N, C-alpha and C positions, 0 to 999 in steps of 0.2 A: 366948275360947279353947275353950270347950266345943263351940261350933258348928264351929270349924275342926277340932278333934280328931275330931268325929263324921263330918265330911265325909271326912277322910283315912282313918278307919277303914272307912267304907262303900266307898271306892275300893279299899282294901286287901282287903276281903272279896270284892269282885268279882274282883280279880286272883287271890286265893287259890282261889276257886271255879273259875276258868279253869285254874289250875295242877292242881287235883285232876282235872279232866277230861283234860288232856294226859297226866298221869302214870298214868291209869287206876287211880286210888287205890281200894283196897278200902274198902267202906262197912261200918263196924262195926254200925250199927243195922240193916243189911240182911243180916246173917248173914255178914259178911266176903266179900260178892260185889262185883263191879265193876258199877255201874249203867250203863245205856246213856248217860246224861248226868248232869251235875251242874248245879244252878241256884241262883240267889239270888232270894228272894221278899220283897217288901214289901207289906204287906196293904192299906193304905188311908190317906188323909189323916189326920193326927193320930196315926198309928202311931208308936211309939217304938222299933221294933226291925226288924231284917231277919233272914232265916233262910237258911242254906245248906241245900239239900236234894238228896237223890238222887232223880232223876226215874225212878222204877221203871217207870212205864207209858210212858215215852219220848214223852210228848205235848207237852212244852214248857211245861207248867203245873204249879203246885203243887196237888195234890189229896190227899185223904185216903189214897189208896193209896201215896203217896210217903213217904219217910222224912226227917225233919229230922235233919241232921247236927250243926248248931250254930246257936244264936240269939245275935245281938248286940243288946244294948240300947244305944240312943243315950244320950249323957250327959244328965243332968238338965236339963230345960228345952228340949231339942232334940226336934223332931218332923219327920216327913215332911210337907211342905206340898203338893207338886204334882209332876207329871211332864208334860213336853212333848216333842215329837219330830217327826221326819220319818217319817211313817207312811203305810202303804198306804191306809188309810181314816181318816176322822175319828176322833179319840180317843173312845172310848165314855164315856158318862155324864159330860159336862163339869162337872157340879155336884159330883162327888166319887166315892168308891169306885173309884179307878183303881189296880188291883192291878198290880204290876210283876213279871214273870217273865223273868229273864235266864238263859238256859241255854246250856251249852257242850257240843257233841257232839264226842267225840274221833274221830280222833287229831289233827286239824288245830289247834285245835278250830274248829268252825263255831259262830258266835255267833248266837243267836236272841233277839230282843228283842220280847216280847209285852206289851201293855198291855191291861188289862181283865180280864174273867173269862168263861170259856167259857159260852155260845157267843158272847158279845158282846165280841170282842177285835179288836185290830188288831196287825199285825206292823210293826215300825218298822226303819228303817235306822240310826236314831240316836235316843237319848233323853237328856233332861236331867232328873235327879232333884234337886229343890230341897228343902233342909232349912231349917228356921226355928228361931231361938231366941226363946223367949218367946211372947207372944200376937200378935194381929194387928198388923202393922206392924213386927214385930221384924226384926232383921237376918237375911239369908239367905246360904246358900252352896250351890253346885250341883256335882253330879258328872255328867259327860257320858260316855256310852259309845256307840260305834258298832258296826255289825255286823262290823267287822274285829277287834273285841275291844279297841280302844284306849280307855283310861280317862283322863279329864282332870278336874281339879278347877278350878272357876271361882269 
């Protein structure tokens, strides 16, 4: 149940980030200004959290100049395992450290899916984020998002 709840929470956070961009929501940590875009960031395999951020520098990646709006901790025993996708270039560093940056540019919003870390990144038309419960061989659940902004739990 923890794995399923974490996958649904991740999908909900992606949708909420998208809604923040559409609504041009003011960012309290940014001095109540409206950022150029909002995004969701997951750091690396074995991470146990995701962060909604205001992309202050409007580059599509979470950097120190950006502001964290909210961090969600996955339930106990659940961690980010992997990301796969339909990407412009091969996924960077297949052995690990695949950082995920999902950003939404208002007003449409335009969905940008970047995997990696600058300058070693690839832009994807679709990504699947896999969460795992427990150690190696534990059950998994996936959240898929495409560049049209559609989110699906698998």
